[in-house]
C-alpha positions in Angstrom: 48.7 153.4 117.1 47.4 153.8 113.6 43.9 154.3 114.9 45.1 157.0 117.3 47.0 158.7 114.4 43.8 158.5 112.3 41.7 160.2 114.9 44.3 162.9 115.3 44.6 163.1 111.5 40.9 163.9 111.2 41.6 167.3 112.8 45.1 168.0 111.4 45.5 168.7 107.6 48.9 167.1 107.4 47.8 163.5 108.3 45.3 161.5 106.3 43.0 160.5 109.1 40.6 158.2 107.2 43.5 156.4 105.6 45.2 155.8 109.0 42.0 154.6 110.6 41.4 152.1 107.7 45.0 150.9 107.9 44.6 150.5 111.7 41.4 148.5 111.3 43.0 146.3 108.7 46.0 145.5 111.0 43.7 144.9 114.0 41.3 142.8 112.0 43.7 139.9 112.1 43.4 139.6 115.9 40.3 141.6 117.1 36.9 140.3 116.0 35.1 143.7 116.2 37.7 145.3 113.9 37.3 142.4 111.4 33.6 142.9 111.4 34.0 146.6 110.7 36.5 145.9 107.9 34.2 143.3 106.3 31.2 145.6 106.4 33.3 148.4 104.9 34.5 146.1 102.1 31.0 145.0 101.3 29.8 148.6 101.2 32.6 149.6 98.8 31.9 146.6 96.6 28.2 147.4 96.4 28.9 151.1 95.6 31.3 150.1 92.8 28.8 147.6 91.4 26.0 150.3 91.5 28.2 152.9 89.9 29.2 150.4 87.1 25.6 149.5 86.5 24.6 153.2 86.3 27.4 153.9 83.9 26.4 151.0 81.7 22.8 152.3 81.7 23.9 155.7 80.6 26.0 154.3 77.8 23.1 152.3 76.6 20.7 155.2 76.7 23.2 157.7 75.2 21.8 159.2 72.0 23.9 158.3 68.9 25.4 155.3 70.5 23.2 152.9 68.5 24.6 151.5 65.3 22.6 152.3 62.2 
């Protein structure tokens, strides 16, 4: 049901389609192997993106002019 609402929500501005699809996949992931696989891949992707973003932010902070102590 949540997956169906998510697909409809992709076209209607009132519903949050992506959020409904993610919730539907999370609920189905307990019973359906393909849904669990998608959820695991998505979680790994989000984790990699967060780590990359944090590494870039640390790199910018280290390279920022005036950030060095004199």
